[in-house]
C-alpha positions as CSV (number, residue, x, y, z in Angstrom):
1,M,-8.0,-33.1,16.1
2,Y,-7.1,-30.9,19.0
3,N,-9.3,-28.2,20.4
4,I,-7.0,-25.2,21.1
5,K,-9.3,-23.6,23.7
6,E,-8.9,-26.7,25.9
7,E,-5.1,-26.8,25.6
8,S,-2.4,-24.9,27.6
9,I,-0.8,-22.1,25.7
10,A,2.5,-23.5,26.9
11,L,1.9,-26.5,24.6
12,I,1.8,-24.2,21.5
13,N,5.2,-23.2,20.2
14,N,6.8,-21.4,17.3
15,V,3.7,-19.4,16.3
16,R,3.9,-17.6,13.0
17,I,1.3,-15.4,11.4
18,G,1.3,-14.7,7.7
19,K,-0.8,-14.4,4.6
20,L,-3.3,-17.2,3.8
21,N,-1.5,-19.2,1.1
22,D,-1.5,-22.8,2.2
23,A,-3.0,-25.0,-0.6
24,M,-5.0,-27.3,1.8
25,L,-6.5,-24.4,3.6
26,L,-7.5,-22.6,0.4
27,S,-8.9,-25.9,-0.8
28,Y,-11.1,-26.0,2.3
29,I,-12.2,-22.4,1.6
30,M,-13.1,-23.3,-1.9
31,S,-15.0,-26.4,-0.8
32,R,-17.2,-24.0,1.2
33,G,-17.9,-22.0,-1.9
34,I,-16.1,-18.9,-0.4
35,D,-14.2,-16.5,-2.7
36,C,-10.5,-17.1,-2.0
37,D,-9.6,-13.4,-2.5
38,I,-12.1,-12.4,0.2
39,A,-10.7,-15.1,2.5
40,K,-7.2,-13.9,2.0
41,Q,-8.3,-10.3,2.8
42,E,-10.2,-11.2,5.9
43,C,-8.1,-14.1,7.4
44,V,-4.5,-15.0,8.1
45,E,-2.6,-18.2,8.2
46,L,-1.3,-19.5,11.5
47,Q,1.6,-21.9,11.6
48,Y,2.6,-23.4,14.9
49,E,3.6,-26.6,16.8
50,L,1.1,-28.4,19.1
51,Y,2.4,-31.4,21.0
52,G,5.5,-31.1,18.8
53,K,3.4,-31.5,15.6
54,P,3.3,-28.8,12.9
55,C,-0.1,-27.3,12.3
56,N,-1.6,-24.9,9.8
57,S,-4.8,-23.1,10.4
58,I,-7.0,-20.4,9.0
59,G,-7.0,-17.6,11.6
60,F,-9.8,-15.0,12.0
61,L,-8.9,-12.1,14.4
62,N,-11.2,-11.2,17.2
63,N,-11.5,-8.0,19.2
64,S,-9.2,-9.2,22.0
65,G,-6.3,-10.1,19.7
66,G,-7.1,-13.8,19.7
67,Y,-7.8,-15.9,16.7
68,I,-10.7,-18.2,15.8
69,I,-8.9,-21.0,14.1
70,N,-9.9,-23.8,11.7
71,G,-7.3,-26.2,10.3
72,T,-6.4,-29.8,9.5
73,M,-5.1,-30.6,13.0
74,S,-6.8,-28.2,15.3
75,K,-9.8,-25.9,15.7
76,G,-11.2,-23.5,18.3
77,C,-9.7,-20.3,19.6
78,F,-6.1,-19.3,20.0
79,G,-5.8,-16.7,22.7
80,E,-8.8,-15.0,24.3
81,Q,-12.3,-15.7,23.1
82,D,-14.2,-12.7,21.9
83,M,-16.4,-11.3,19.1
84,T,-15.1,-9.6,16.0
85,I,-16.5,-6.2,15.1
86,V,-15.5,-4.9,11.7
87,E,-16.1,-1.2,11.8
88,H,-17.0,0.8,8.7
89,R,-19.2,3.7,9.8
90,N,-18.0,6.9,11.2
91,E,-19.5,8.8,14.2
92,H,-21.7,10.9,11.9
93,E,-23.4,8.0,10.2
94,P,-26.4,6.0,11.5
95,A,-25.6,3.2,13.9
96,N,-26.5,0.1,11.9
97,C,-24.9,-3.4,11.8
98,Y,-25.0,-6.8,10.1
99,L,-24.8,-9.7,12.6
100,F,-23.3,-13.2,11.8
101,E,-22.7,-16.3,13.9
102,D,-19.2,-17.1,12.8
103,Y,-16.5,-16.1,10.3
104,L,-17.6,-18.6,7.6
105,M,-21.0,-17.0,7.5
106,Y,-19.4,-13.6,7.3
107,L,-17.2,-14.7,4.4
108,S,-20.2,-16.4,2.8
109,F,-22.1,-13.1,3.0
110,L,-19.3,-11.2,1.4
111,T,-19.0,-13.8,-1.4
112,L,-22.7,-13.8,-2.1
113,C,-22.7,-10.0,-2.2
114,K,-19.8,-10.1,-4.7
115,M,-21.7,-12.5,-6.8
116,G,-24.8,-10.2,-6.7
117,V,-27.0,-12.9,-5.3
118,L,-28.4,-11.4,-2.2
119,N,-29.4,-8.2,-3.8
120,I,-27.7,-6.3,-1.0
121,E,-25.1,-3.7,-1.6
122,V,-22.2,-4.2,0.8
123,E,-22.9,-1.2,3.1
124,Q,-19.8,0.6,4.0
125,S,-21.8,2.6,6.5
126,F,-22.7,-0.6,8.4
127,D,-20.6,-2.3,11.1
128,Y,-20.2,-6.1,10.8
129,I,-20.5,-8.1,14.1
130,I,-19.3,-11.8,14.1
131,L,-20.3,-13.6,17.3
132,N,-17.6,-16.3,17.0
133,S,-19.0,-18.3,20.0
134,A,-22.3,-18.7,22.0
135,T,-20.3,-17.7,25.1
136,N,-20.2,-14.2,23.7
137,I,-24.0,-13.6,23.7
138,P,-24.1,-11.6,27.0
139,K,-21.3,-9.3,25.7
140,L,-23.2,-9.0,22.3
141,L,-26.3,-7.7,24.0
142,S,-24.5,-4.8,25.6
143,I,-22.8,-4.0,22.3
144,L,-26.1,-4.0,20.3
145,D,-27.3,-1.2,22.5
146,R,-25.3,1.2,20.5
147,Y,-27.1,0.3,17.2
148,S,-30.4,1.6,16.0
149,S,-30.7,-1.1,13.4
150,V,-29.5,-4.8,13.5
151,H,-29.7,-6.9,10.4
152,S,-29.6,-10.5,11.6
153,F,-28.0,-13.1,9.2
154,L,-28.1,-16.0,11.6
155,G,-28.4,-19.7,10.9
156,N,-31.5,-21.9,11.5
157,G,-29.6,-24.2,14.0
158,K,-29.8,-24.1,17.8
159,V,-27.4,-21.2,18.4
160,G,-28.9,-19.1,15.6
161,Q,-32.5,-19.7,16.8
162,V,-31.7,-19.0,20.5
163,L,-29.7,-15.9,19.6
164,N,-32.5,-14.6,17.2
165,E,-35.1,-15.0,20.0
166,V,-32.8,-13.3,22.5
167,I,-32.0,-10.3,20.4
168,T,-35.5,-9.9,19.0
169,G,-36.9,-9.9,22.5
170,A,-34.4,-7.3,23.6
171,F,-34.4,-5.2,20.5
172,S,-37.7,-6.0,18.7
173,T,-38.1,-2.7,17.0
174,A,-34.5,-2.6,15.8
175,V,-33.9,-6.2,14.5
176,Q,-34.5,-7.2,10.9
177,D,-34.4,-11.0,10.4
178,E,-32.7,-11.6,7.1
179,M,-33.1,-15.4,7.2
180,L,-35.9,-15.2,4.6
181,R,-33.2,-14.4,2.0
182,Y,-31.7,-17.8,2.2
183,L,-34.5,-20.1,3.4
184,P,-35.1,-23.1,3.2
185,H,-31.3,-23.4,3.6
186,N,-30.0,-23.6,7.2
187,N,-27.5,-20.8,6.8
188,L,-25.7,-18.5,4.4
189,N,-22.9,-21.0,3.7
190,V,-25.3,-23.9,2.8
191,Y,-27.1,-21.4,0.5
192,L,-23.8,-20.4,-1.1
193,R,-22.7,-24.0,-1.6
194,N,-26.1,-24.8,-3.2
195,I,-25.6,-22.0,-5.7
196,R,-22.0,-22.9,-6.4
197,F,-22.2,-26.7,-6.4
198,G,-26.0,-27.4,-6.7
199,K,-26.0,-29.2,-3.3
200,S,-26.9,-28.4,0.3
């Protein structure tokens, strides 16, 4: 498997962006317990050639126009690495946000809300922030300054723990750790798969 962020863009040819329809990619989405309609709405399908080999990947757009990708032949980032901010609120609404480590956790959250499991109504007045990579943590801290309330849906792994400590230390009065909603599972997707398939 190739890691796109370590490859020269010159090696990637014939890039096409379309609707997420590939059977293998959708099978992967379903194996993670994620609702396919939600994935189709939030993601795209990237088709391209890498080292002359055809590749298909799930693409999740970030704020710099790059794509976080996950596929059978490659994974990583196509284009510039950045966070993804899904803006819902307008300037007259309170500045609140939900924070996720990556797009799979974001899609898991939306699926769990659709299922009515988390007992959280999907707040259209909240922005959603998806970190996408630990390298984006410094940028995240400056972005969080604009929010009066941060609801943290991070994982219990190394990145999630470090990030939770950092943001709680910097914004202790504003951060609400939502991990208790899915403990003892390590993250939202493990929790979702346990509900869907009865396994962790």
